[in-house]
C-alpha positions in Angstrom: -205.8 -121.7 207.6 -208.0 -121.5 210.7 -211.7 -120.8 210.5 -214.2 -120.9 213.2 -217.5 -119.5 214.7 -218.2 -118.9 218.4 -221.9 -118.6 219.5 -222.3 -117.1 223.1 -225.5 -117.6 225.1 -226.6 -116.4 228.6 -226.6 -112.8 230.1 -223.0 -112.3 229.2 -222.7 -114.6 226.1 -221.7 -111.6 224.0 -218.6 -111.0 226.3 -217.7 -114.8 226.3 -217.8 -115.1 222.5 -215.9 -111.8 222.1 -213.1 -112.9 224.4 -212.8 -116.5 222.8 -212.3 -115.1 219.2 -209.2 -113.2 220.6 -207.9 -115.9 222.8 -208.4 -119.3 220.9 -206.3 -118.5 217.7 -203.6 -117.3 220.1 -203.6 -120.6 222.1 -203.6 -122.4 218.9 -200.5 -120.5 217.7 -198.8 -121.0 221.0 -199.5 -124.6 221.6 -196.4 -126.7 222.0 -198.0 -129.2 219.5 -198.3 -126.5 216.8 -197.6 -128.1 213.4 -196.8 -131.5 215.1 -199.9 -133.0 216.2 -203.1 -130.7 215.4 -205.5 -133.0 217.7 -203.5 -132.2 220.8 -203.0 -128.6 219.6 -206.6 -127.8 219.3 -207.5 -129.7 222.5 -204.9 -127.8 224.3 -206.0 -124.6 223.0 -209.6 -125.1 223.9 -208.6 -126.0 227.4 -206.3 -122.9 227.8 -209.0 -120.7 226.3 -211.6 -121.9 228.8 -209.2 -121.3 231.7 -208.4 -117.9 230.5 -212.0 -117.1 230.1 -212.5 -118.0 233.9 -209.8 -115.6 234.7 -211.2 -112.9 232.5 -214.5 -113.3 234.2 -213.1 -113.1 237.6 -211.1 -110.0 236.8 -214.0 -108.1 235.3 -216.6 -109.4 237.5 -218.4 -111.4 234.8 -220.7 -114.0 236.1 -220.2 -117.3 234.0 -222.5 -119.5 235.9 -225.3 -119.3 233.2 -223.1 -117.7 230.4 -220.9 -119.5 227.9 -220.3 -120.3 224.2 -220.5 -123.0 221.6 -217.5 -123.1 219.3 -216.5 -125.0 216.2 -213.2 -124.4 214.3 -211.8 -125.9 211.0 -208.1 -126.0 210.4 -206.6 -126.9 206.9 -202.9 -127.9 206.9 -201.6 -129.1 203.4 -204.3 -131.8 202.5 -205.6 -132.5 206.0 -208.8 -131.0 207.4 -209.0 -130.8 211.1 -212.3 -130.3 213.0 -212.8 -129.5 216.6 -216.0 -128.4 218.4 -218.0 -128.1 221.5 -221.8 -127.5 221.8 -224.2 -126.9 219.0 -222.2 -124.9 216.3 -221.8 -127.5 213.6 -219.4 -128.1 210.8 -220.6 -129.8 207.6 -218.0 -130.8 205.0 -218.9 -131.9 201.5 -217.9 -132.1 198.0 -219.1 -129.8 195.3 -218.1 -131.8 192.5 -220.7 -132.1 189.9 -220.2 -135.8 189.5 -219.7 -136.7 193.2 -221.7 -134.0 195.2 -222.2 -135.6 198.8 -221.7 -134.9 202.4 -218.5 -136.1 203.9 -219.1 -135.1 207.6 -221.7 -133.4 209.7 -220.9 -132.9 213.3 -223.4 -134.0 216.0 -224.4 -131.4 218.6 -223.3 -132.1 222.2 -226.8 -132.5 223.9 -227.4 -133.7 227.3 -229.9 -136.5 225.9 -226.9 -138.3 224.4 -226.4 -141.4 226.5 -222.6 -140.8 227.3 -223.1 -137.2 227.7 -225.9 -137.7 230.3 -223.9 -140.2 232.2 -221.0 -138.0 232.6 -223.2 -135.0 233.7 -225.2 -137.1 236.2 -222.0 -138.7 237.6 -220.7 -135.3 238.1 -223.7 -134.2 240.1 -225.9 -132.2 237.6 -229.4 -133.1 237.0 -230.6 -133.8 233.4 -234.3 -133.4 232.7 -236.3 -134.4 229.6 -238.8 -131.5 229.0 -240.1 -132.9 225.7 -239.0 -135.8 223.5 -235.3 -134.8 222.2 -235.4 -131.9 224.5 -233.3 -132.1 227.6 -231.8 -129.7 229.8 -229.2 -129.5 232.6 -229.9 -128.1 235.9 -228.5 -127.9 239.4 -230.1 -130.7 241.4 -233.5 -129.6 242.8 -233.6 -126.2 241.0 -234.7 -124.7 237.8 -231.3 -123.3 237.2 -229.8 -122.8 234.6 -231.5 -125.1 232.2 -228.6 -125.4 229.8 -229.2 -127.2 226.5 -225.8 -128.2 225.5 -223.6 -130.6 227.5 -220.2 -129.0 226.3 -219.3 -125.6 226.1 -217.1 -122.7 227.2 -218.0 -121.1 230.6 -221.3 -122.3 232.0 -219.8 -123.2 235.4 -222.9 -123.7 237.5 -223.3 -127.2 236.0 -220.7 -129.9 237.0 -219.7 -132.0 234.0 -220.1 -129.6 231.3 -216.8 -129.7 229.5 -214.9 -127.4 227.0 -213.1 -130.6 225.8 -213.7 -130.6 222.0 -214.7 -133.5 219.9 -212.0 -133.9 217.0 -212.3 -135.2 213.4 -209.6 -135.3 210.8 -210.2 -135.9 207.1 -207.6 -136.3 204.2 -208.3 -134.3 201.1 -206.8 -135.4 197.7 -205.0 -132.4 195.8 -207.9 -132.6 193.1 -210.9 -133.1 195.6 -213.5 -130.2 195.2 -214.4 -129.9 198.7 -216.1 -127.3 200.9 -217.4 -126.7 204.5 -220.1 -124.7 206.3 -219.2 -123.5 209.9 -222.1 -122.2 211.4 -224.1 -121.4 214.7 -227.2 -123.2 215.7 -229.2 -120.6 213.9 -228.6 -122.2 210.7 -229.1 -125.8 211.9 -232.3 -125.4 214.1 -234.4 -126.2 211.0 -231.9 -127.8 208.7 -230.0 -131.0 209.0 -226.5 -131.6 207.3 -227.7 -133.5 204.3 -230.3 -130.8 203.5 -227.7 -128.1 203.6 -225.5 -130.1 201.3 -228.4 -130.7 198.8 -229.2 -126.7 198.9 -225.5 -125.7 198.5 -223.3 -128.0 196.4 -224.9 -127.0 193.0 -225.3 -123.5 193.9 -221.8 -123.2 194.9 -220.7 -124.6 191.5 -222.8 -122.0 189.7 -222.8 -118.9 191.9 -219.6 -119.1 194.2 -219.3 -119.1 197.9 -220.6 -115.6 198.8 -223.8 -116.0 197.0 -224.1 -119.4 198.2 -223.8 -118.5 201.9 -226.0 -115.5 201.4 -228.7 -117.9 200.0 -228.3 -120.3 202.9 -228.7 -117.7 205.6 -231.6 -116.3 203.8 -233.3 -119.7 203.6 -232.6 -120.1 207.3 -234.2 -116.7 208.3 -237.3 -117.8 206.3 -237.7 -120.9 208.3 -237.3 -119.0 211.5 -239.9 -116.6 210.4 -242.3 -119.3 209.4 -242.0 -121.3 212.8 -241.3 -118.4 215.2 -242.6 -115.2 213.7 -240.4 -112.3 214.5 -238.0 -114.2 216.7 -234.8 -115.5 215.1 -231.6 -117.0 216.6 -228.2 -115.5 216.0 -227.0 -116.6 212.6 -223.2 -116.7 211.9 -221.9 -118.8 209.1 -218.6 -119.3 207.1 -218.4 -121.1 203.8 -214.9 -122.3 202.6 -214.5 -123.7 199.3 -211.3 -125.6 198.2 -210.0 -125.8 194.7 -212.3 -123.3 193.6 -212.0 -121.8 189.9 -210.6 -118.4 189.6 -213.3 -115.7 189.2 -213.8 -112.0 189.2 -215.1 -112.0 192.7 -212.0 -113.9 194.2 -210.6 -110.8 195.6 -213.6 -110.9 198.2 -212.5 -114.2 199.6 -210.7 -113.9 203.0 -208.4 -116.3 205.0 -206.6 -116.2 208.3 -203.3 -118.0 208.5 -202.0 -118.9 211.9 -198.1 -119.1 212.1 -195.8 -119.9 215.0 -193.9 -116.7 216.1 
């Protein structure tokens, strides 16, 4: 099963994200590594989806210099959870077990302030400027364009060194583990860290189920945006996946996407 979110940014970010939700699952399914090596399959799919995005932009006259997308995917194969991501759409993986509620993984945003990311960007010819503590942006040398906030993304062709190469994680889940994951855009994570999201959701998930828990999480995020930014709120997209969930009357509302090799 494959789950993911894509968060576009820039003037044509909506077209970038729309294209990627079509192409990325296609390239996962078509990868020569499908079912054999999921790390290589996901990295191969990200690379090919980015190449196809560039062709798509060229054919349809879509300027990708300052338009792109963050993306995170979670792939479940038997008892192994595979995570791949670029940018600032995070994945939080945790346990909802009443006796063992804890966070297992929360991905770290690809920001230009990270030493390894900054070194690669500057070696490639891009300029990284720190505007405020913890807030760095990427520019063409000597200009104020484009001011990109993430060091890995699809598209965003103006700045050299910005990669669509995903960071990869793999976790082994035992058959009786009560795990869940939240895959969400930065609209969720702007004012919440992974541990806080885990604390907010693990108990509610046990009591109310995934649909109500995700509704609660997105609502709490919107309230924080309203408190800090007034009427402005960044895009919020989230998926909550619960494994080994008890049967309930609402189970018919759960959805899954299965990727199979043709």
